[in-house]
Residue, then its C-alpha position, 0 to 999 in steps of 0.5 A: m564270601g561274595l555273591p556270584t556275578p549274574k551271567r547277564m552282567q558278565r557278558g559285557a566284560a569281554a566286550h569291554n576288555r576287547a574294545p581298546f584292542q579292536e580300535r588299535e587293530i582297526a587303526k593299524r589295518v587301515g593305516g590310521n590313528v586311534t582317537k584319544a579317549s574314543g572320541a570323548q574329547g571332541e574328535k568323534g569316532d574310535a579311529r580315522v585316516r584323516g581326510v579318508v575315513r572315520i571309524e566307529a568300532k563296536t564289539t559285543s559278546n551278545k548274539s546280535f548287535s543293533v545298528t541304530r540311527e543314533i550310531i549312524e548319525k553320530i559317525e556320519a556327522a563327524a565324518l562328513g564334517a571332515g570330508e571323510v567316509p563314515y565306517l562302522e565296524i562291528e565285532l562279534l565275540g565267541q564264548d572265549g572272548k575272541p572275535t568270531h565275526r567282523v562286519a563293516v557298515l558303510p553308506v551306499w554312496g561310500i561303497d559306490m565311491l570305493l567301486g568307482q561308480q560315483 
């Protein structure tokens, strides 16, 4: 008989399992491709539309997600080096492990470009 897994260790399982599906859904929605090995082999980001946008996907079953400078700088460096707009998509999961909220984080200049103000 094994010991039960503590709740604090169970939370990440839903997000970890959901991540590859999130990446594929984003790539399909934007007409792009999923990055092989989620950027571990040189090409950073989780999905991209070449020459347009580089996407970093994050999913969590926690009540909140912190956007850090490290996350922003990582996707910005990869995107700007390829002439692409950096884009962070965050997915918050409910208790059932299904997405309840999806939000995007883009630099202000990226929004200005999309709105034709630049």
